[in-house]
C-alpha positions in Angstrom: -2.0 9.5 -10.9 1.1 9.3 -8.6 0.5 9.9 -4.9 3.5 10.4 -2.6 3.5 8.5 0.9 3.1 11.6 2.9 0.3 12.8 0.6 -1.9 9.7 1.1 -4.2 10.9 3.9 -5.0 14.2 2.2 -5.9 12.1 -1.2 -8.0 9.6 0.9 -10.0 12.5 2.4 -10.9 13.8 -1.0 -11.9 10.4 -2.6 -11.2 6.9 -2.5 -9.8 5.6 -5.8 -10.9 2.3 -7.3 -7.4 1.2 -7.8 -4.2 1.6 -5.8 -0.9 0.3 -7.1 2.0 0.3 -4.5 5.5 -0.5 -5.6 8.8 -0.1 -3.7 11.0 -2.0 -1.1 9.7 -0.2 1.9 7.7 -2.9 4.1 6.8 -0.3 6.8 5.5 2.3 4.4 3.5 -0.3 2.4 1.8 -1.7 5.4 1.1 2.0 6.8 -0.7 2.7 3.2 -2.6 -0.5 3.0 -4.0 0.2 6.6 -5.1 3.7 5.7 -6.7 2.6 2.3 -8.5 -0.4 3.8 -9.7 1.8 6.9 -11.0 4.2 4.4 -12.8 1.7 2.1 -14.3 0.0 5.0 -15.8 3.3 6.2 -17.3 3.8 2.9 -18.9 0.3 3.0 -16.4 -2.1 1.4 -16.9 -4.7 3.9 -14.9 -7.9 2.5 -11.1 -7.9 2.4 -9.7 -10.7 0.2 -6.0 -11.3 -0.1 -4.3 -13.2 -3.1 -0.8 -14.0 -3.3 0.6 -14.0 -6.7 3.3 -16.3 -7.5 4.7 -17.6 -10.8 2.1 -20.2 -10.7 -0.8 -18.0 -9.9 -4.0 -18.7 -11.4 -5.6 -15.5 -12.8 -9.0 -17.0 -13.0 -9.3 -16.8 -9.2 -8.7 -13.1 -9.6 -11.3 -12.8 -12.6 -13.8 -14.8 -10.5 -13.2 -12.8 -7.3 -13.5 -9.6 -9.5 -16.8 -10.6 -11.2 -19.9 -9.3 -9.5 -21.7 -12.7 -9.3 -24.8 -11.7 -7.3 -27.2 -8.8 -6.9 -26.7 -9.0 -3.1 -22.7 -9.2 -3.2 -20.8 -6.8 -0.8 -18.6 -4.3 -1.7 -14.9 -5.6 -1.3 -11.4 -5.0 -1.2 -9.2 -7.2 -3.4 -5.5 -7.1 -2.6 -3.0 -8.7 -4.8 0.5 -9.2 -3.0 3.1 -10.0 -5.3 5.6 -12.6 -4.0 7.7 -12.4 -7.2 10.7 -10.4 -7.9 9.1 -9.0 -11.0 5.5 -8.6 -12.2 5.4 -10.6 -15.4 3.6 -10.1 -18.8 0.4 -11.9 -17.7 0.1 -9.9 -14.5 0.7 -6.7 -16.4 -2.2 -7.5 -18.8 -4.6 -8.5 -16.0 -3.9 -5.1 -14.1 -4.4 -3.2 -17.6 -7.6 -5.1 -18.2 -8.8 -4.1 -14.6 -7.9 -0.6 -15.0 -9.8 -0.3 -18.4 -13.0 -2.0 -16.9 -12.9 -1.8 -13.2 -15.9 -2.3 -10.9 -17.2 0.1 -8.8 -18.0 -2.3 -6.1 -14.4 -3.1 -5.7 -11.2 -1.5 -4.5 -8.1 -3.2 -5.9 -4.8 -2.9 -4.2 -1.9 -4.1 -5.9 1.3 -4.6 -3.9 4.1 -5.0 -6.5 7.7 -5.6 -6.1 10.0 -2.8 -6.8 9.9 -1.6 -10.3 12.6 -0.3 -12.7 12.6 3.3 -13.8 11.6 2.2 -17.3 8.4 0.3 -16.1 6.9 3.5 -14.9 6.7 4.6 -18.6 4.3 1.5 -19.4 0.5 2.0 -19.8 -0.6 -1.0 -17.5 0.5 1.2 -14.2 -2.3 3.7 -15.1 0.0 6.4 -14.3 -2.3 9.1 -16.1 -5.7 7.3 -15.3 -7.6 9.4 -12.5 -8.9 6.0 -11.2 -5.7 4.8 -10.3 -3.3 5.7 -7.4 0.3 4.9 -8.0 2.1 5.1 -4.8 5.9 4.8 -5.1 7.7 4.0 -1.9 11.2 5.2 -1.6 13.9 4.3 0.9 13.5 6.0 4.3 15.9 8.6 5.3 17.0 9.6 8.7 14.6 12.7 8.8 11.6 10.4 7.7 12.3 7.9 10.3 12.4 10.8 13.0 9.0 11.9 11.6 7.5 8.5 11.8 8.8 7.9 15.4 7.8 11.3 16.5 4.2 10.6 15.1 4.2 7.2 16.9 5.3 8.9 20.3 2.4 11.4 19.8 -0.2 9.1 18.7 0.3 6.3 21.4 1.3 8.9 24.4 4.9 7.3 24.7 6.9 9.0 27.3 9.9 9.4 25.1 12.1 12.5 24.4 13.5 13.9 21.2 17.0 13.0 22.0 15.9 9.1 22.3 14.1 9.3 19.0 17.1 10.8 17.5 19.3 7.9 19.0 16.8 5.2 17.8 16.8 6.8 14.0 20.7 6.7 14.3 20.6 3.1 15.4 18.3 1.8 13.0 18.6 3.9 10.0 17.0 2.4 7.0 15.0 -0.2 9.0 11.8 1.5 10.2 10.3 -1.7 11.6 13.2 -2.5 13.8 13.1 1.3 15.1 9.5 1.2 15.8 9.9 -2.1 17.7 12.9 -0.3 19.7 10.6 2.5 20.4 7.7 0.1 21.8 10.3 -1.5 24.1 11.8 1.6 25.4 8.2 3.0 26.4 7.6 -0.5 28.1 10.5 -0.2 30.2 
C-alpha cells in the first residue's frame, strides 16, 4: 500500500504496519517519516531499535538472526535497514520479499532504500499490493512544501518568525530542506 508523505500521520493513527519501505532522495522527509514510525512503534511496545547498514558486502545472516525470535522473553523490536548502496540488488530484493511473505508480528521492519527507478515499482518484492507493507515514495520538495514544513516548525517550536521570512528562506534554500530548517533555527536564535 502506497502512503504519501503528508498522509503518514493519519495512517499511523489507524494502524502500525509491520513493514515500511521508504525510497527517494529526500533525506529530510526520510528522517521525519522514520521518527514518526519509530515513535508510534515505541508507543505500541516495540522497545529495541536495531539499525543495520546494508552495503555490497552485507551479511544477510545478521538480518536473519536479528529477525528470528530466539526467546520467549524477547522484546518487540524495530529493525531498520539503511541501504548505503545506489541500488538494492537481487539478494536484498529476495530477502525483503521473504520477509514480506513471513514477517513476525513482534518486529517492525523499516527499509530505507535508495531512489528506485519507475520500473522497480512494478516488482513484487516491494509489496505494493500487500496490506502489511507501507511504501513511502519521497518526491523532491517544492517551494510550497518547504514553506509548509517551515511553517509547521515555526508553530511547533513557537519561533517568532513571520511569513515573509519563511518565504525568503524557502526561496533561498529551495530544494534543500535541511539547510532551510537550519537557517530557520539560526534566525530564531538571533
